[in-house]
LUMLUM-232046 format. One record per residue (C-alpha): z, y, x; residue in three letters. Coordinates in Angstrom, 1 decimal, always signed. Layout:
BEGIN
NODE     up  north   east resn
NODE      Z      Y      X  ALA
...
REM end
This chain:
BEGIN
NODE     up  north   east resn
NODE  +26.6  +82.4  +37.9  MET
NODE  +27.5  +79.9  +35.2  SER
NODE  +27.4  +76.2  +36.1  THR
NODE  +27.4  +74.8  +32.6  ARG
NODE  +24.2  +73.0  +33.2  ILE
NODE  +25.6  +69.7  +34.6  ARG
NODE  +24.1  +66.8  +36.4  TRP
NODE  +26.8  +64.4  +35.4  SER
NODE  +24.3  +61.7  +34.7  ALA
NODE  +23.1  +61.9  +38.3  ALA
NODE  +26.6  +61.8  +39.7  VAL
NODE  +27.5  +58.9  +37.5  ALA
NODE  +24.6  +56.7  +38.4  VAL
NODE  +25.2  +57.3  +42.1  LEU
NODE  +28.8  +56.2  +41.8  SER
NODE  +27.7  +52.6  +42.4  ILE
NODE  +25.7  +53.3  +45.4  VAL
NODE  +27.0  +51.6  +48.6  GLY
NODE  +27.0  +53.3  +51.9  SER
NODE  +23.7  +52.9  +53.7  LEU
NODE  +25.7  +52.4  +56.9  ALA
NODE  +27.8  +49.6  +55.7  ALA
NODE  +25.6  +47.4  +53.5  CYS
NODE  +24.5  +44.7  +55.8  GLY
NODE  +24.7  +45.6  +59.5  GLY
NODE  +21.3  +47.2  +60.2  GLY
NODE  +17.7  +46.7  +59.4  THR
NODE  +17.1  +44.2  +62.2  SER
NODE  +19.0  +41.6  +60.2  ASN
NODE  +17.6  +42.5  +56.8  SER
NODE  +14.2  +42.9  +55.3  ALA
NODE  +13.1  +46.4  +54.5  VAL
NODE  +12.3  +46.8  +50.8  LEU
NODE  +11.8  +50.5  +50.5  VAL
NODE  +11.1  +53.4  +52.9  ARG
NODE  +12.2  +56.9  +51.8  VAL
NODE  +10.8  +59.2  +54.4  GLY
NODE  +12.4  +58.1  +57.7  LYS
NODE  +15.2  +56.1  +56.0  ASN
NODE  +15.1  +52.5  +54.7  VAL
NODE  +16.6  +50.4  +52.0  ILE
NODE  +17.2  +46.8  +53.0  THR
NODE  +17.7  +43.6  +51.1  LYS
NODE  +21.4  +43.5  +52.2  SER
NODE  +21.9  +47.0  +50.8  MET
NODE  +20.4  +46.0  +47.5  LEU
NODE  +22.5  +42.8  +47.4  ASP
NODE  +25.6  +44.9  +47.9  HIS
NODE  +24.8  +47.2  +45.0  VAL
NODE  +23.9  +44.3  +42.7  ILE
NODE  +27.2  +42.6  +43.6  ALA
NODE  +29.1  +45.8  +42.5  LEU
NODE  +27.1  +46.0  +39.3  GLN
NODE  +27.9  +42.3  +38.5  ILE
NODE  +31.6  +42.9  +39.1  ASP
NODE  +31.5  +46.0  +36.9  GLU
NODE  +29.8  +44.1  +34.0  HIS
NODE  +31.9  +41.0  +34.3  ASN
NODE  +35.3  +42.8  +34.2  GLY
NODE  +38.3  +41.5  +32.4  PRO
NODE  +37.4  +43.4  +29.2  PHE
NODE  +33.7  +42.5  +29.1  SER
NODE  +32.6  +40.9  +25.8  GLN
NODE  +28.8  +41.0  +26.3  HIS
NODE  +26.4  +39.4  +28.8  PRO
NODE  +25.4  +41.8  +31.5  GLY
NODE  +21.9  +42.8  +32.5  PRO
NODE  +19.5  +40.2  +33.8  SER
NODE  +18.9  +39.8  +37.5  HIS
NODE  +15.6  +41.7  +37.2  GLU
NODE  +17.4  +44.6  +35.5  GLU
NODE  +20.1  +44.6  +38.1  LEU
NODE  +17.4  +44.7  +40.9  VAL
NODE  +15.7  +47.7  +39.1  ARG
NODE  +19.0  +49.5  +38.6  LEU
NODE  +20.1  +48.9  +42.1  GLY
NODE  +16.9  +50.1  +43.7  LEU
NODE  +16.9  +53.1  +41.4  ASP
NODE  +20.4  +54.0  +42.5  SER
NODE  +19.7  +53.6  +46.2  LEU
NODE  +16.5  +55.6  +46.0  ILE
NODE  +18.3  +58.3  +44.0  SER
NODE  +20.9  +58.5  +46.8  PHE
NODE  +18.2  +59.1  +49.4  GLU
NODE  +16.4  +61.7  +47.2  TRP
NODE  +19.5  +63.7  +46.4  VAL
NODE  +21.0  +63.7  +49.9  THR
NODE  +17.6  +64.2  +51.5  GLY
NODE  +16.8  +67.2  +49.4  GLU
NODE  +20.1  +68.7  +50.3  ALA
NODE  +19.3  +68.4  +53.9  VAL
NODE  +15.8  +69.8  +53.4  ASP
NODE  +17.4  +72.9  +51.7  LEU
NODE  +19.9  +73.3  +54.5  GLY
NODE  +22.7  +72.2  +52.2  LEU
NODE  +23.6  +68.8  +53.5  GLY
NODE  +27.3  +68.0  +53.9  ALA
NODE  +28.6  +67.2  +57.4  THR
NODE  +30.5  +64.0  +58.0  ASP
NODE  +33.6  +66.1  +58.4  GLN
NODE  +33.0  +67.8  +55.0  GLU
NODE  +32.5  +64.5  +53.3  VAL
NODE  +35.6  +63.0  +54.8  ARG
NODE  +37.7  +66.0  +53.8  LYS
NODE  +36.5  +65.9  +50.3  GLN
NODE  +37.0  +62.2  +50.2  PHE
NODE  +40.6  +62.5  +51.3  GLU
NODE  +41.2  +65.2  +48.7  GLN
NODE  +39.8  +63.1  +45.9  ARG
NODE  +41.7  +60.0  +47.0  LYS
NODE  +45.0  +61.9  +47.1  ALA
NODE  +44.3  +63.2  +43.6  ALA
NODE  +43.5  +59.8  +42.2  THR
NODE  +45.8  +57.4  +44.0  PHE
NODE  +49.6  +57.6  +44.6  ARG
NODE  +49.4  +56.1  +48.0  ASN
NODE  +47.1  +54.3  +50.5  ASP
NODE  +48.3  +50.9  +49.3  ALA
NODE  +47.1  +51.7  +45.8  GLU
NODE  +43.8  +52.8  +47.1  PHE
NODE  +43.4  +49.6  +49.1  ARG
NODE  +44.2  +47.6  +46.0  GLN
NODE  +41.4  +49.5  +44.2  TYR
NODE  +39.0  +48.6  +46.9  LEU
NODE  +40.0  +44.9  +46.9  ALA
NODE  +39.6  +44.6  +43.1  THR
NODE  +36.4  +46.6  +42.8  SER
NODE  +34.6  +45.1  +45.8  GLY
NODE  +33.8  +48.6  +47.1  LYS
NODE  +34.4  +49.8  +50.6  THR
NODE  +35.5  +53.1  +52.1  VAL
NODE  +31.9  +53.7  +53.0  GLU
NODE  +30.9  +53.3  +49.4  ASP
NODE  +33.3  +56.0  +48.4  GLU
NODE  +32.2  +58.2  +51.2  LEU
NODE  +28.6  +57.8  +50.0  SER
NODE  +29.6  +58.7  +46.4  ARG
NODE  +31.3  +61.9  +47.7  VAL
NODE  +28.2  +62.7  +49.8  LYS
NODE  +25.9  +62.4  +46.8  SER
NODE  +28.3  +64.4  +44.6  SER
NODE  +28.4  +67.3  +47.2  LEU
NODE  +24.6  +67.3  +47.5  ALA
NODE  +24.2  +67.4  +43.7  THR
NODE  +26.7  +70.3  +43.4  GLU
NODE  +25.2  +72.3  +46.2  ARG
NODE  +21.6  +71.9  +44.9  ILE
NODE  +22.7  +73.0  +41.5  LEU
NODE  +24.4  +76.0  +42.9  GLN
NODE  +21.3  +76.9  +44.8  ALA
NODE  +19.0  +76.5  +41.8  VAL
NODE  +21.4  +78.6  +39.6  ASN
NODE  +21.6  +81.3  +42.3  ALA
NODE  +17.9  +81.9  +42.1  LYS
NODE  +18.2  +83.1  +38.5  VAL
NODE  +20.0  +86.3  +39.7  GLY
NODE  +21.6  +89.0  +37.6  PRO
NODE  +20.2  +89.5  +34.1  ILE
NODE  +18.2  +92.7  +33.8  THR
NODE  +17.7  +94.9  +30.7  GLN
NODE  +14.0  +94.1  +30.8  ALA
NODE  +14.8  +90.4  +30.5  GLN
NODE  +17.1  +91.1  +27.6  VAL
NODE  +14.4  +93.1  +25.7  VAL
NODE  +11.8  +90.5  +26.4  ARG
NODE  +14.0  +87.7  +25.1  TYR
NODE  +14.8  +89.6  +22.0  TYR
NODE  +11.1  +90.3  +21.3  ASP
NODE  +10.2  +86.6  +21.8  GLU
NODE  +13.1  +85.2  +19.7  HIS
NODE  +13.4  +87.8  +16.9  LYS
NODE  +13.5  +85.1  +14.3  SER
NODE  +16.8  +83.8  +15.8  GLN
NODE  +18.4  +87.1  +15.0  PHE
NODE  +17.2  +87.4  +11.5  ALA
NODE  +19.8  +87.1   +8.8  VAL
NODE  +18.2  +85.4   +5.7  PRO
NODE  +18.6  +86.5   +2.1  GLU
NODE  +21.5  +84.8   +0.4  ARG
NODE  +22.2  +84.2   -3.3  ARG
NODE  +25.3  +83.2   -5.2  ASP
NODE  +24.6  +81.3   -8.4  ILE
NODE  +26.3  +79.6  -11.3  GLU
NODE  +24.6  +76.3  -12.1  ALA
NODE  +24.9  +73.4  -14.6  ILE
NODE  +23.2  +70.1  -13.8  ARG
NODE  +22.9  +67.2  -16.2  THR
NODE  +21.2  +63.8  -16.5  TRP
NODE  +19.9  +64.3  -20.1  THR
NODE  +17.9  +66.9  -21.9  LYS
NODE  +20.3  +66.9  -24.8  ALA
NODE  +23.3  +67.7  -22.6  ALA
NODE  +21.5  +70.6  -20.9  ILE
NODE  +20.3  +71.9  -24.2  THR
NODE  +23.8  +71.9  -25.6  ASN
NODE  +25.2  +73.5  -22.5  ALA
NODE  +22.5  +76.3  -22.6  GLU
NODE  +23.3  +76.9  -26.3  ARG
NODE  +27.0  +77.3  -25.5  GLU
NODE  +26.5  +79.7  -22.7  VAL
NODE  +24.0  +81.9  -24.7  ARG
NODE  +26.5  +81.9  -27.6  SER
NODE  +29.1  +83.5  -25.4  GLY
NODE  +31.1  +80.6  -24.0  VAL
NODE  +31.9  +81.2  -20.4  SER
NODE  +29.5  +79.6  -17.9  PHE
NODE  +32.4  +78.3  -15.8  ALA
NODE  +34.1  +76.5  -18.6  SER
NODE  +30.9  +74.8  -19.7  VAL
NODE  +30.0  +73.8  -16.1  ALA
NODE  +33.5  +72.3  -15.5  LYS
NODE  +33.1  +70.2  -18.6  ARG
NODE  +29.4  +69.2  -18.5  VAL
NODE  +27.9  +69.6  -15.0  SER
NODE  +27.5  +66.5  -12.9  ILE
NODE  +27.2  +68.6   -9.7  ASP
NODE  +30.5  +67.8   -8.0  ARG
NODE  +32.3  +69.5   -6.3  PRO
NODE  +30.7  +72.7   -7.7  TYR
NODE  +31.6  +71.8  -11.3  ASN
NODE  +35.2  +72.2  -10.3  ALA
NODE  +34.4  +75.7   -9.3  LYS
NODE  +32.7  +76.5  -12.6  GLY
NODE  +29.3  +75.7  -11.2  GLY
NODE  +29.6  +78.5   -8.6  LEU
NODE  +27.4  +78.0   -5.5  MET
NODE  +27.9  +80.8   -2.9  VAL
NODE  +25.7  +81.9   +0.0  GLY
NODE  +22.6  +79.8   -0.7  LEU
NODE  +19.6  +80.4   +1.6  VAL
NODE  +16.0  +79.3   +1.2  ARG
NODE  +15.5  +75.6   +1.8  GLY
NODE  +19.1  +74.6   +1.2  GLN
NODE  +18.5  +73.0   -2.2  GLU
NODE  +15.8  +70.6   -3.3  GLU
NODE  +12.4  +72.2   -3.3  LYS
NODE  +11.9  +72.9   -7.0  GLY
NODE  +15.4  +74.1   -7.6  PHE
NODE  +15.2  +76.2   -4.4  ASP
NODE  +12.0  +77.9   -5.5  GLU
NODE  +13.4  +78.7   -8.9  ALA
NODE  +16.6  +80.2   -7.5  ILE
NODE  +14.8  +82.6   -5.2  PHE
NODE  +12.2  +83.5   -7.9  ALA
NODE  +14.8  +84.2  -10.6  ALA
NODE  +16.1  +87.7  -11.5  LYS
NODE  +19.8  +88.4  -11.2  PRO
NODE  +22.1  +88.0  -14.2  ASN
NODE  +19.4  +86.2  -16.3  VAL
NODE  +20.1  +82.7  -17.5  LEU
NODE  +17.2  +80.5  -16.3  THR
NODE  +16.2  +77.1  -17.6  GLY
NODE  +16.4  +74.5  -18.7  PRO
NODE  +14.4  +73.1  -15.7  LEU
NODE  +13.5  +69.4  -15.3  TYR
NODE  +13.4  +68.3  -11.6  LEU
NODE  +13.6  +64.8  -10.2  ARG
NODE  +15.1  +63.3  -13.3  LYS
NODE  +17.8  +66.0  -13.7  ARG
NODE  +18.1  +69.1  -15.9  TYR
NODE  +19.3  +72.5  -14.8  TYR
NODE  +20.3  +75.9  -16.1  VAL
NODE  +21.5  +78.6  -13.7  PHE
NODE  +22.1  +82.3  -13.3  GLU
NODE  +21.9  +84.3  -10.1  VAL
NODE  +25.1  +86.3   -9.8  LYS
NODE  +24.6  +88.1   -6.5  LYS
NODE  +21.8  +88.7   -4.0  ILE
NODE  +22.6  +89.7   -0.4  THR
NODE  +19.3  +90.9   +1.1  PRO
NODE  +18.2  +89.5   +4.4  GLY
NODE  +18.1  +91.7   +7.5  ARG
NODE  +16.9  +91.8  +11.1  GLN
NODE  +19.7  +92.4  +13.5  GLU
NODE  +18.8  +95.1  +16.1  SER
NODE  +18.8  +94.6  +19.8  LEU
NODE  +22.0  +96.7  +20.1  ALA
NODE  +23.7  +94.3  +17.7  GLN
NODE  +22.8  +91.1  +19.5  VAL
NODE  +22.5  +92.3  +23.2  GLU
NODE  +25.9  +90.9  +24.1  ALA
NODE  +25.0  +87.5  +22.6  THR
NODE  +21.7  +87.5  +24.5  ILE
NODE  +23.4  +88.3  +27.7  ARG
NODE  +25.6  +85.2  +27.2  GLN
NODE  +22.6  +82.9  +26.2  GLN
NODE  +20.0  +84.1  +28.7  LEU
NODE  +21.6  +82.9  +31.9  PRO
NODE  +21.9  +79.4  +30.4  VAL
NODE  +18.3  +79.5  +29.2  GLU
NODE  +17.0  +80.7  +32.6  LEU
NODE  +19.1  +78.2  +34.5  GLN
NODE  +17.8  +75.4  +32.3  ARG
NODE  +14.2  +76.5  +32.9  GLN
NODE  +14.8  +76.8  +36.6  ALA
NODE  +16.4  +73.4  +36.8  LEU
NODE  +13.6  +71.8  +34.8  GLY
NODE  +11.0  +73.3  +37.2  GLU
NODE  +13.0  +72.2  +40.2  PHE
NODE  +13.4  +68.6  +38.9  ILE
NODE   +9.6  +68.2  +38.3  GLN
NODE   +8.8  +69.5  +41.8  ALA
NODE  +11.6  +67.4  +43.3  TRP
NODE  +10.4  +64.2  +41.7  ARG
NODE   +6.8  +64.7  +42.8  ARG
NODE   +7.9  +65.5  +46.3  LYS
NODE  +10.1  +62.4  +46.7  TRP
NODE   +7.9  +60.0  +44.9  ILE
NODE   +5.3  +60.8  +47.5  ALA
NODE   +7.8  +59.9  +50.2  LYS
NODE   +9.0  +56.6  +48.7  THR
NODE   +7.1  +53.4  +49.6  ASP
NODE   +8.2  +50.2  +48.1  CYS
NODE   +7.4  +46.6  +49.0  SER
NODE   +5.6  +44.3  +46.5  PRO
NODE   +8.0  +42.9  +44.0  GLY
NODE  +10.4  +45.8  +44.5  TYR
NODE   +8.3  +48.6  +42.9  VAL
NODE  +10.3  +50.8  +40.4  VAL
NODE   +9.3  +54.0  +38.7  GLN
NODE  +10.5  +56.1  +41.7  LYS
NODE   +8.0  +54.4  +44.0  CYS
NODE   +4.7  +55.9  +45.2  ARG
NODE   +3.1  +52.5  +44.3  GLN
NODE   +4.3  +52.6  +40.7  PHE
NODE   +1.6  +52.1  +38.1  ARG
NODE   +0.0  +53.0  +35.6  PRO
NODE   -2.0  +55.5  +37.6  ASP
NODE   -1.5  +58.2  +35.0  LYS
NODE   +2.2  +58.8  +35.6  ARG
NODE   +4.1  +61.4  +33.7  THR
NODE   +7.4  +62.8  +34.7  VAL
NODE  +10.1  +61.2  +32.6  PRO
NODE  +11.5  +63.5  +29.9  GLU
NODE  +14.9  +63.9  +31.6  GLU
NODE  +14.5  +67.5  +32.9  PRO
NODE  +18.2  +68.0  +33.6  TYR
NODE  +19.0  +64.8  +35.4  SER
NODE  +18.8  +63.8  +39.0  LEU
NODE  +18.6  +60.2  +38.0  ARG
REM end
């Protein structure tokens, strides 16, 4: 099953999350700010994440002031809570990664990124991160990937009935509109368009007059030829005139929005409705993505409701993911394809 629906935003935001096991030495020495189910987020954990964010924003190439302390607190809590939500959901679905799996994936990524252990240690020293931070990032990434795979797997093989239903519900997408080729001259003045019309009617070729008179670049260089026009492509009055005109009949002069027109329809290609047989292959490519997107959106909404109900935040540390968040009439943020 395709995995083109990505949760890169979720993985990216979790990249700054420190390990919950290494951010301050246990809850007995740090105030609990948030409880997510049975797990806790402490002040020392938040301080660690904020420190990483400050280092990131104050890098050697930074030219702008970073977020305020209040914004750093919000972003830090949001990241720590997201970590708990993602890894907790993976466990609930029976998809949680073991410590051995996390360590193995970590070692593979480290080997692919750094030439040797000394280079990795230098990265840790300059970034302020720890091995535990990197393990946590791998853990959240594995959880994200496995949840996505499980959601996509529920879509299943595409049936013929689904293809037919999709075609019936989206017929307009498979309609090929009528197209018209025209020759047109557009001028700023009535005198210019009148002289142009007179020349064309007297037998001078439309193309030669258009090249000399028309202001409609680049079409004047092509003798005023405009190919494959569909309804709505030109300005309203001109568009209506084009699709009302008879072929091979010089039409105009028209005065529209301070400009003058004469034109002639040279070719009409009728519109048509493509049959199911003609578009079935296209539908079979599109439908899995559509169904995965729908399944993911439904999952995200249920996932957020479930974990908001499990997230209790202390006063002064309430963010949108907290059960205590107000206003009372909360709506799910319009980010249906993000674990953020």
